Structures are given as structure tokens and as C-alpha cells.
C-alpha positions as CSV (number, residue, x, y, z in Angstrom):
1,M,-176.3,45.7,137.2
2,D,-174.8,43.6,139.8
3,A,-172.4,40.7,138.8
4,P,-173.7,37.2,139.4
5,R,-172.6,35.6,142.5
6,M,-171.0,32.2,142.4
7,T,-172.4,29.5,144.5
8,T,-170.4,26.8,146.3
9,L,-171.2,24.4,143.6
10,D,-170.0,26.7,140.9
11,K,-166.7,27.1,142.8
12,V,-166.2,23.5,143.0
13,G,-166.8,23.0,139.3
14,A,-164.4,25.8,138.5
15,K,-161.7,24.2,140.6
16,D,-162.1,20.9,138.9
17,G,-161.8,22.6,135.5
18,D,-158.6,24.3,136.5
19,V,-157.0,21.0,137.6
20,A,-158.0,19.3,134.4
21,Q,-156.6,22.2,132.3
22,T,-153.3,22.0,134.3
23,A,-153.1,18.3,133.6
24,E,-153.7,18.8,130.0
25,V,-150.9,21.5,129.8
26,E,-148.5,19.1,131.6
27,R,-149.4,16.4,129.2
28,R,-148.9,18.8,126.2
29,D,-145.5,20.0,127.6
30,F,-144.2,16.4,127.9
31,A,-145.3,15.6,124.5
32,T,-143.5,18.7,123.3
33,V,-140.3,17.6,125.0
34,L,-140.6,14.1,123.3
35,R,-141.1,15.7,120.0
36,Q,-138.2,18.1,120.5
37,F,-136.0,15.1,121.2
38,G,-137.5,13.3,118.2
39,L,-139.2,10.6,120.3
40,K,-142.6,11.5,119.1
41,K,-144.1,12.8,116.0
42,G,-145.5,16.3,116.1
43,E,-145.3,19.8,114.6
44,D,-142.7,21.1,117.2
45,E,-139.0,21.1,116.1
46,P,-136.8,18.2,117.5
47,W,-133.5,18.7,119.3
48,V,-131.7,16.6,116.8
49,S,-131.8,17.7,113.2
50,D,-129.7,17.6,110.1
51,L,-126.8,20.0,110.5
52,A,-126.6,20.6,106.8
53,D,-129.9,22.5,106.9
54,G,-130.4,25.9,108.5
55,I,-126.9,26.6,109.3
56,G,-126.6,29.4,111.8
57,S,-130.2,29.1,113.1
58,P,-131.1,28.4,116.7
59,R,-132.2,25.0,115.7
60,W,-128.8,24.3,114.1
61,Y,-126.8,25.5,117.2
62,R,-129.1,23.4,119.4
63,S,-128.4,20.3,117.4
64,L,-124.6,21.0,117.4
65,A,-124.5,21.5,121.1
66,F,-126.4,18.1,121.6
67,M,-123.9,16.4,119.4
68,L,-120.9,17.8,121.3
69,V,-122.5,16.7,124.6
70,L,-122.8,13.1,123.2
71,I,-119.1,13.1,122.1
72,A,-117.9,14.4,125.4
73,I,-119.9,11.6,127.2
74,A,-118.4,8.9,124.8
75,L,-114.9,10.2,125.5
76,A,-115.4,10.2,129.2
77,L,-116.5,6.6,129.1
78,W,-113.7,5.4,126.7
79,P,-112.0,2.4,128.1
80,D,-108.3,2.3,129.1
81,F,-105.9,0.3,126.8
82,N,-102.7,0.4,128.9
83,A,-100.6,-2.8,129.0
84,V,-101.4,-5.2,131.7
85,Q,-98.3,-6.1,133.7
86,A,-97.9,-9.8,134.2
87,A,-95.1,-9.5,136.7
88,P,-93.5,-6.7,138.6
89,D,-90.3,-5.2,137.1
90,I,-87.0,-6.6,138.3
91,R,-84.1,-4.3,138.9
92,L,-81.1,-5.8,137.1
93,T,-77.5,-4.6,137.2
94,D,-75.4,-4.3,134.0
95,D,-73.5,-7.4,134.9
96,E,-76.7,-9.4,135.6
97,R,-78.2,-8.2,132.3
98,E,-75.1,-9.1,130.4
99,E,-75.2,-12.7,131.9
100,Y,-78.8,-13.1,130.9
101,R,-78.0,-12.0,127.4
102,A,-75.1,-14.5,127.2
103,Q,-77.6,-17.3,127.7
104,M,-80.0,-16.1,124.9
105,I,-79.9,-17.1,121.2
106,T,-79.3,-13.5,120.2
107,P,-75.5,-13.7,120.6
108,L,-75.5,-16.7,118.3
109,A,-77.2,-14.6,115.6
110,L,-74.7,-11.8,116.2
111,G,-71.7,-14.1,116.0
112,A,-71.5,-14.9,119.7
113,D,-70.0,-11.5,120.5
114,T,-70.3,-11.9,124.3
115,G,-67.5,-14.4,124.6
116,K,-69.3,-16.2,127.3
117,R,-69.3,-20.0,127.8
118,M,-70.7,-22.3,130.3
119,G,-68.4,-23.0,133.2
120,P,-67.0,-26.5,133.5
121,S,-68.2,-28.8,136.1
122,R,-66.0,-30.9,138.5
123,L,-66.2,-33.8,136.1
124,V,-64.2,-32.0,133.4
125,V,-60.5,-32.9,133.4
126,P,-58.3,-30.4,131.5
127,L,-56.0,-31.8,128.8
128,A,-52.4,-30.7,128.1
129,S,-53.1,-31.0,124.4
130,A,-56.0,-32.0,122.1
131,P,-55.7,-35.6,120.8
132,E,-55.1,-36.1,117.1
133,R,-57.3,-38.1,114.7
134,P,-56.0,-41.6,114.4
135,V,-56.6,-41.9,110.7
136,I,-56.9,-39.1,108.0
137,E,-58.5,-39.9,104.6
138,L,-58.0,-37.5,101.8
139,T,-57.9,-37.1,98.0
140,A,-54.9,-35.6,96.2
141,T,-54.6,-34.7,92.5
142,M,-51.7,-35.2,90.2
143,G,-50.4,-31.7,89.1
144,R,-49.1,-30.7,85.7
145,D,-45.4,-31.0,87.0
146,G,-45.9,-34.8,86.9
147,S,-44.0,-35.4,90.1
148,L,-45.7,-38.1,92.2
149,E,-43.3,-37.7,95.0
150,N,-43.9,-34.0,95.4
151,M,-47.7,-34.6,95.3
152,L,-47.4,-37.1,98.1
153,R,-45.3,-34.8,100.2
154,R,-47.8,-31.9,99.8
155,A,-50.4,-34.3,101.0
156,G,-48.5,-34.9,104.3
157,V,-46.7,-38.1,103.4
158,G,-43.2,-38.5,104.7
159,S,-40.2,-38.4,102.4
160,G,-39.3,-42.1,103.0
161,D,-42.8,-43.3,102.2
162,A,-43.1,-41.0,99.2
163,E,-39.9,-42.3,97.7
164,Q,-40.9,-46.0,98.3
165,T,-44.4,-45.5,97.0
166,Q,-43.1,-43.9,93.7
167,A,-40.5,-46.7,93.3
168,L,-43.2,-49.4,93.8
169,I,-45.6,-47.6,91.3
170,N,-42.9,-47.1,88.8
171,E,-42.2,-50.9,88.7
172,A,-45.8,-51.6,87.5
173,Y,-46.6,-48.4,85.5
174,P,-44.3,-45.5,84.4
175,V,-44.9,-42.6,86.7
176,G,-44.4,-40.2,83.8
177,D,-47.4,-41.6,81.9
178,I,-49.8,-40.7,84.7
179,E,-52.1,-38.1,83.3
180,P,-52.4,-34.7,85.1
181,G,-55.6,-34.5,87.1
182,T,-55.5,-38.2,88.2
183,G,-57.0,-38.6,91.6
184,F,-55.4,-40.4,94.4
185,Q,-57.3,-41.7,97.4
186,M,-55.0,-41.9,100.5
187,R,-55.2,-43.0,104.1
188,L,-52.7,-41.7,106.6
189,G,-52.2,-43.5,109.9
190,R,-51.3,-42.3,113.4
191,R,-48.0,-40.7,114.0
192,E,-45.8,-41.1,117.1
193,S,-45.4,-37.3,117.7
194,P,-46.9,-34.1,116.2
195,S,-43.4,-33.2,114.8
196,Q,-43.3,-36.3,112.6
197,P,-45.3,-37.0,109.3
198,R,-48.1,-39.5,109.3
199,P,-47.3,-42.9,107.8
200,L,-48.9,-43.8,104.6
201,E,-51.3,-46.7,105.2
202,N,-53.1,-47.0,101.8
203,L,-53.0,-45.3,98.4
204,T,-55.3,-46.2,95.5
205,F,-55.5,-44.6,92.0
206,R,-56.6,-45.4,88.4
207,A,-53.4,-45.6,86.4
208,R,-55.4,-46.4,83.2
209,F,-58.9,-46.8,82.4
210,D,-58.4,-50.7,82.7
211,L,-55.8,-50.7,85.5
212,Q,-56.1,-49.8,89.3
213,L,-53.0,-49.7,91.4
214,T,-53.0,-49.9,95.3
215,V,-50.1,-49.4,97.7
216,D,-51.1,-50.8,101.0
217,R,-49.1,-51.3,104.3
218,A,-51.3,-54.0,105.8
219,G,-49.4,-54.2,109.1
220,G,-46.0,-54.5,107.4
221,P,-43.9,-52.8,104.7
222,L,-45.7,-51.0,101.8
223,A,-46.6,-53.4,99.0
224,L,-48.1,-52.9,95.6
225,E,-51.4,-54.6,94.4
226,K,-52.5,-54.5,90.7
227,R,-56.1,-54.9,89.6
228,V,-56.9,-55.3,86.0
229,I,-60.4,-53.9,85.4
230,R,-62.5,-55.5,82.7
231,V,-63.5,-53.0,80.0
232,D,-66.0,-53.3,77.2
233,D,-64.9,-51.3,74.2
234,T,-67.8,-51.9,72.0
235,P,-68.4,-48.7,70.0
236,L,-71.6,-46.7,70.6
237,R,-73.7,-46.6,67.4
238,I,-76.7,-44.2,67.2
239,T,-79.0,-43.8,64.3
240,G,-82.2,-41.8,63.6
241,K,-84.1,-39.5,61.3
242,V,-82.8,-36.0,60.5
243,G,-86.3,-34.5,60.9
244,S,-86.4,-30.7,61.5
245,G,-82.7,-30.4,62.1
246,L,-79.6,-32.7,62.0
247,Y,-78.0,-31.3,65.1
248,R,-81.2,-31.2,67.2
249,S,-82.3,-34.7,66.1
250,A,-78.8,-36.2,66.9
251,R,-78.8,-34.6,70.4
252,A,-82.3,-35.8,71.0
253,A,-81.2,-39.4,70.0
254,G,-78.5,-39.2,72.7
255,V,-75.4,-38.2,70.8
256,P,-73.0,-36.1,73.0
257,A,-72.7,-32.4,71.9
258,R,-68.9,-32.8,71.2
259,S,-69.7,-35.9,69.0
260,V,-72.3,-34.0,67.1
261,Q,-69.8,-31.3,66.2
262,Q,-67.3,-33.9,65.0
263,Y,-70.0,-35.6,63.0
264,L,-71.1,-32.4,61.2
265,K,-67.6,-31.4,60.5
266,A,-66.9,-34.8,59.0
267,L,-70.1,-34.6,56.8
268,D,-69.2,-31.1,55.8
269,E,-66.1,-32.5,54.1
270,A,-68.2,-34.8,51.8
271,I,-71.6,-33.0,51.2
272,D,-73.2,-29.6,51.4
273,L,-75.0,-29.6,54.7
274,D,-77.2,-26.7,53.6
275,R,-78.4,-28.3,50.3
276,D,-77.9,-32.0,50.4
277,V,-79.6,-32.9,53.7
278,G,-83.3,-33.7,53.8
279,A,-85.8,-34.2,56.6
280,G,-86.3,-37.9,55.6
281,D,-82.6,-38.8,55.6
282,D,-81.1,-41.1,58.2
283,F,-78.0,-40.2,60.2
284,D,-75.6,-42.9,61.5
285,V,-73.0,-42.0,64.1
286,I,-70.5,-44.6,65.6
287,I,-68.4,-43.2,68.6
288,A,-65.5,-44.8,70.4
289,Y,-66.9,-45.9,73.7
290,K,-65.4,-47.7,76.7
291,R,-67.1,-48.8,79.9
292,A,-65.5,-50.4,82.9
293,E,-67.0,-53.1,85.1
294,T,-66.8,-50.6,88.0
295,G,-69.3,-48.3,86.2
296,E,-67.0,-45.6,84.7
297,V,-67.6,-44.5,81.0
298,E,-65.1,-43.0,78.6
299,V,-66.6,-41.4,75.4
300,G,-64.0,-40.9,72.6
301,D,-64.0,-39.5,69.1
302,V,-66.5,-40.1,66.3
303,L,-65.3,-43.2,64.3
304,Y,-67.9,-43.2,61.5
305,A,-70.2,-40.5,60.1
306,G,-72.8,-41.6,57.7
307,L,-75.9,-40.2,56.0
308,S,-78.3,-42.2,53.8
309,R,-81.6,-41.5,51.9
310,R,-84.0,-44.4,51.5
311,G,-81.3,-46.9,52.1
312,T,-78.8,-45.4,49.7
313,P,-75.6,-44.0,51.3
314,R,-75.0,-40.3,50.5
315,A,-72.0,-40.0,52.8
316,Q,-69.8,-42.5,54.6
317,M,-66.8,-41.0,56.4
318,L,-64.4,-43.2,58.5
319,R,-61.6,-41.9,60.7
320,W,-58.4,-43.5,59.7
321,G,-54.7,-43.4,60.0
322,K,-52.2,-41.8,62.4
323,D,-53.4,-38.3,61.6
324,K,-57.0,-39.4,62.5
325,K,-58.6,-37.7,59.5
326,F,-61.8,-38.7,57.9
327,Y,-61.8,-40.6,54.6
328,D,-64.9,-41.5,52.4
329,A,-65.8,-45.1,51.5
330,N,-63.5,-44.9,48.4
331,G,-60.5,-44.1,50.7
332,A,-60.2,-40.5,49.6
333,G,-59.9,-37.7,52.2
334,E,-61.6,-34.6,50.9
335,M,-62.4,-31.0,51.9
336,R,-65.0,-29.6,49.6
337,S,-65.2,-26.2,51.3
338,G,-61.9,-25.1,49.7
339,L,-59.8,-22.4,51.3
340,V,-60.8,-20.7,54.4
341,A,-60.7,-16.9,54.7
342,P,-57.3,-15.7,55.9
343,T,-58.9,-13.3,58.4
344,N,-62.3,-12.0,59.5
345,G,-62.7,-8.9,57.5
346,S,-64.2,-7.4,54.3
347,I,-62.2,-7.1,51.1
348,T,-60.9,-3.5,50.5
349,S,-58.8,-4.1,47.3
350,R,-58.9,-6.8,44.7
351,Y,-56.4,-8.4,42.5
352,G,-55.4,-6.3,39.3
353,M,-54.0,-3.0,38.2
354,R,-54.6,-0.1,40.5
355,R,-53.1,3.3,41.6
356,H,-50.7,2.7,44.6
357,P,-52.0,4.7,47.6
358,I,-48.3,5.7,48.6
359,L,-46.4,5.7,45.4
360,G,-49.1,7.5,43.4
361,Y,-48.8,5.6,40.1
362,K,-50.5,2.5,38.6
363,R,-49.0,-0.9,39.1
364,M,-50.1,-4.4,39.5
365,H,-51.8,-5.4,42.8
366,A,-50.8,-9.0,43.0
367,G,-53.1,-9.9,45.9
368,V,-56.2,-9.2,47.9
369,D,-56.5,-6.7,50.8
370,F,-58.6,-7.5,53.8
371,R,-59.7,-5.0,56.4
372,A,-58.2,-5.9,59.7
373,R,-57.3,-4.1,62.9
374,T,-53.9,-4.4,64.6
375,G,-53.5,-7.7,66.4
376,Q,-56.4,-9.4,64.5
377,P,-55.6,-13.2,64.0
378,I,-54.4,-14.3,60.6
379,Y,-55.2,-18.0,59.5
380,A,-53.6,-20.5,57.2
381,V,-56.1,-21.0,54.3
382,T,-55.2,-24.8,54.2
383,D,-52.6,-27.3,55.4
384,G,-49.0,-26.7,54.5
385,T,-45.5,-26.0,55.6
386,V,-44.1,-22.6,56.4
387,N,-41.2,-21.9,54.1
388,Y,-40.7,-18.2,55.0
389,A,-41.4,-16.2,58.2
390,S,-39.4,-13.0,58.3
391,R,-39.3,-9.4,57.2
392,K,-39.4,-8.9,53.4
393,G,-39.1,-5.3,52.0
394,G,-42.3,-3.5,51.4
395,F,-44.3,-6.6,52.6
396,G,-43.0,-5.9,56.1
397,N,-43.5,-9.0,58.2
398,F,-44.2,-11.7,55.7
399,V,-45.3,-15.4,56.0
400,R,-45.3,-17.9,53.0
401,I,-46.8,-21.4,53.2
402,N,-46.2,-24.2,50.7
403,H,-49.4,-26.3,50.3
404,G,-48.0,-28.8,47.9
405,G,-48.9,-29.3,44.1
406,G,-47.2,-26.1,43.2
407,L,-49.5,-23.9,45.4
408,Q,-48.3,-21.4,47.9
409,S,-49.9,-18.6,49.9
410,G,-48.5,-15.4,51.3
411,Y,-49.5,-13.0,54.2
412,A,-48.0,-9.5,54.4
413,H,-47.9,-6.5,56.7
414,L,-48.1,-8.7,59.9
415,S,-47.5,-7.1,63.3
416,R,-46.0,-10.2,64.7
417,F,-45.5,-13.9,63.9
418,A,-47.2,-17.0,65.4
419,V,-45.2,-19.6,63.4
420,S,-41.6,-20.1,62.3
421,S,-40.0,-21.4,59.0
422,G,-40.2,-25.1,58.6
423,Q,-43.3,-25.5,60.8
424,R,-46.2,-27.6,59.8
425,V,-49.6,-25.8,60.0
426,K,-53.2,-26.9,59.7
427,R,-56.1,-25.4,57.9
428,G,-57.4,-22.5,60.0
429,Q,-54.4,-22.3,62.3
430,V,-53.3,-18.9,63.5
431,I,-50.0,-18.0,61.8
432,G,-49.7,-14.4,62.7
433,Y,-51.5,-11.1,63.6
434,A,-52.5,-8.2,61.3
435,G,-50.5,-5.0,61.4
436,S,-49.1,-2.2,59.2
437,T,-45.4,-3.1,58.8
438,G,-43.7,-2.4,55.5
439,L,-45.2,-0.1,52.7
440,S,-48.6,0.3,54.2
441,T,-51.0,3.1,54.9
442,G,-52.8,1.4,57.8
443,P,-53.4,-1.9,59.5
444,H,-54.7,-4.5,57.0
445,L,-53.8,-7.9,55.5
446,H,-52.3,-8.3,52.0
447,Y,-53.0,-11.9,50.9
448,E,-51.4,-13.5,47.8
449,L,-51.7,-16.9,46.2
450,Y,-49.0,-18.5,44.0
451,R,-49.1,-21.3,41.4
452,G,-45.9,-22.5,40.0
453,G,-44.2,-19.5,41.5
454,K,-46.4,-16.9,39.8
455,T,-49.2,-14.9,41.5
456,I,-52.7,-15.6,40.7
457,D,-56.0,-14.1,41.7
458,P,-56.8,-15.7,45.2
459,L,-60.5,-15.3,44.7
460,S,-60.5,-17.4,41.5
461,V,-59.1,-20.6,43.1
462,Q,-61.4,-23.1,44.7
463,F,-59.3,-26.3,45.0
464,V,-59.8,-29.4,47.0
465,V,-57.2,-30.9,49.3
466,R,-57.3,-34.7,48.8
467,A,-55.3,-37.5,50.4
468,Q,-55.6,-40.9,48.7
469,L,-55.0,-44.2,50.5
470,S,-52.7,-46.8,48.9
471,A,-54.0,-50.2,47.8
472,D,-52.9,-52.0,50.9
473,E,-54.3,-49.2,53.2
474,L,-57.5,-49.2,51.2
475,R,-58.1,-52.9,51.9
476,Q,-57.6,-52.4,55.6
477,F,-59.7,-49.3,55.5
478,R,-62.7,-51.1,53.9
479,A,-62.4,-54.0,56.3
480,Q,-62.5,-51.6,59.3
481,L,-65.5,-49.9,57.7
482,L,-67.4,-53.2,57.3
483,E,-66.5,-54.2,60.8
484,L,-67.8,-51.0,62.3
485,K,-71.1,-51.2,60.3
486,K,-71.8,-54.6,62.0
487,V,-72.2,-52.9,65.3
488,K,-75.8,-52.8,66.3
489,P,-77.3,-49.5,67.4
490,G,-77.2,-49.3,71.3
491,A,-75.2,-52.5,71.7
492,A,-72.7,-50.6,73.9
493,L,-75.5,-49.7,76.4
494,E,-76.4,-53.4,77.0
495,P,-75.4,-54.9,80.4
496,M,-72.0,-56.4,80.5
497,T,-71.8,-60.1,80.4
498,Q,-70.2,-62.1,83.2
499,T,-67.0,-64.0,82.3
500,A,-66.5,-67.6,83.3
501,A,-63.9,-66.7,85.9
502,E,-66.2,-64.1,87.4
503,P,-69.2,-65.5,89.5
504,E,-72.5,-63.6,89.4
505,E,-72.6,-63.3,93.2
506,P,-70.0,-63.4,95.9
507,Q,-69.4,-67.1,96.9
508,R,-70.0,-67.8,100.6
509,E,-67.5,-69.7,102.6
510,I,-69.9,-72.6,103.4
511,D,-70.7,-72.9,99.6
512,R,-67.0,-73.0,98.8
513,L,-66.4,-75.8,101.3
514,S,-69.4,-77.7,100.2
515,N,-68.4,-77.7,96.6
516,A,-64.8,-78.8,97.3
517,P,-63.8,-82.2,95.8
518,A,-64.0,-85.1,98.2
């Protein structure tokens, strides 16, 4: 059977169908590309996929290659960050570079190591020598040698002016009485040549708290001028409640630290500070106090130490006499703390019978042994006079002190002495140093106490050292006590009153002339 023959119309229709099929394929291929690149949804695999899935597959290698291409493109287009030159480089020689560096601030930070300086202009005139200062003002301090003339010479004053100044001052005030550490304000004038000392133009110093001396040339020979400074010596009285602590409350009220220590020491001679002081008690301190019209202040010792409870005095201690000790209101000086320990150490052997560590047999141990290392200070247990300070048999270096009233104390086995026979000692004063001289097995202190020339147990004695005033002294003592207690608290801090001869303000010349009598 013969195949059907296509007509012209059929050929045309077939041709149109092929063209449409070709366009459909092209559209389908473009969509596939878009889907492969992830730009269009579809079933075909995209070019970009998750590298964590299907590692080693063609899809994975295709995605890796596409990523590397993108990285290469980014690196190729990376911008350049090289520094931009603001000006072309200048070729400098070493000398030019050093000259530039000399004008910078860097050499100043390094100590100006270049040594460069600006060259002078034509207006600069060279000088043969640098001019001296016309006047020199300085302050000198009196040394411990007490020589005013030597101090002036060390300050640059000529020998002639130094001798004349010392002679002028000595006429008004003894030079030997000037305290070490006194400051001298001086002014030295112009000298004629560098080889000569400067002349003394003015010298001013405080000879006493109430006296100022000035040596001035004033265009002629040196002359002395005395200025008596008005001083208010009203004692400073401070009162307050004990509160949580006596020391802290006194310091908070304005009592100086040194004065608080003196106050507590004075009260300790009259009462037991640990047991007899309550929070509601009132303390009363009176201190020697001076203030000058020029503004200086001088704080002295505590004059009165008092303690009261609800208006009733519990302790009233007044400093009295040449020895400046404290006495109570009845005129009795008392130390209730008894004897002080002769050294800082524990007791190793007490008073009584014992076997001697060297001799090996029992015998009386007539004292108390204290543990002490070689060179440790030994103290006098109370006031007295040394009546023996030398070597004494088995005691070695031995010191004996007479305290009066038939009482004596002895200190044995000392390494060296700090006192001599006949010397007066105070309670707590160092009299020697511990050692192991004499019949001793090691460094320690052997301490004995005697009554009527016989040894007694030192630990059994608690006596009080008392000094009683005479009837005449007691009257003066009580009068002084009443006078001090009349001082009002804080009166010494009030402004100083002007005297009749002292105007409140400097008087002008026109006022002086207008007030002159006709």
C-alpha cells in the first residue's frame, strides 16, 4: 500500500509545528538554566546548593566551583589601601636632618641631647661676666653649737658684720639663750666685687615668744631694734563627756595628742582608768597656752587634769613645784600603780629556797629572776638614788638604788651600766642592760628588794610613793587650783582684745593732723 502523499498545506502545517516545538524547547532550556542558578523554582537541580549535603557528588563540585569563582572575582575587585602621599619625599642630608631635629620638642624630652641653640642676632651684646643679684634674701637656722657668728658666716655675712651683729644682739638678749632651731630672716645687699662678702642689710628673728629683734642698716651703720610682742597666756580649758572612750572623746573635743597622754598619765596616778571611769563622767583638761598678736601659738604642758561624775570630783590633779609633778587636791603626790617591772620578760625563778643550778645544793634565792636576752634594758622600779654601781662577787655587774623609807632595790648580772653611783634616777629610767656576768648560767636579770637592809619578796610589795606639801605650799597650791578652775572653757580661743595704746586700724596721716590740738 502506497504511503500517503503530503500536500502543500500539510507541509506548511508541519513546518509551523516544528517552529513552535523549537520555541518551546528554547523556553524550556532557559527555564532550566534559571532553575539551575536558583532563580526560578522547578524540579531541576540548582547551581548553588548546600555544601554540607552530598559531599563528593557532581552537584557538590559544581557548587564549590561556583563559590571559588565568586571569591576570585571579589579578590580581583578588592580596593587598594596604600597610603596616599600628600607631598613628594625630600632628600635630606644628615646635617640637615640633625638641624631639623634640634628645632623639635623631642630633644627637650630627651634632655636636650643635641646641644643646639638658636644663634644670636646682631642686637645681642656679649657680656664679660654675668651680673649679680643686687639683693639676696634667705633664711638661716641656729645650730646646736649655739654660735651666732658662725651661723652668719656660713650664710655669707662678712666677719666684720657678723661680729658687730652678735655684739648688738648680745646687748639686748643673751646670745647663749637663743634656742637651737631658731630661724633668722636675712637680707644681704650688693657687694663691690665678687671676691668680697655681701654686706648685711637686715636681720630679723624671734628671740623669745614675746620678743622680736631686728638688726637693720638703713643707709648707715647697723642698729638694733627691739619689738615687744603682746602675748595672751590665758590657759586653754577643754571639757566634755567621756562617752565611748576617754582618749577618743578628748581628741574629738580638740585636746592635742601630747596633752591627752599627759592627762591620762596624771589621772592614772589617782584612779584606776580601767575600772573607775564611766561613759557619763566629765573630763576637764587645762593646758598652758600662749598666743601672740602676730598669730603664733605655743601649746605647753597640762596644768590640770580633772574627772567628775554628776558634779562630784573623782580626781583633781594639779601640776605644781619645781619638779613639775602632779598633786591631788589635798596636796599629796601619789602613784597608785606601785613598782614598775624591772624588765620586759617573764619570771623564771621566784623568791625562796631552791637548788642552785651551778652549786648543786639548796640555798635561799633572795630575789626574783626575769627572762631577758643580752643587752635588754633594765629599768628602775621607782624614783631613787643609785648608791652602788659596780661589780659585786657572784652578782657580777650590780646596781643598788635607795628609794627612801628604808627601801632599796638591787639588779644583778648586768652586761653594762647606764648609771653611776650617786646619780638620781626616775621611775622607769634605764639603769643598765641585761647580761650573764657573775655566777650565772645564762643571760637574765636577778632582782632583789630590801627593807631595813634585809631582803624581802619583791612580788609581795605594793607600796605608794607619796610627796606631801607643807602647810605654806598647800595654801599656795589650793589658791592656784581655784584660780585655774575660774578659767572658762574655750576662753583662750576668743579674739584678743585691743589695748588702749593700740588703735584698731592704722591711723592715716590726714586723720592724725586733723586730731592734733589747736
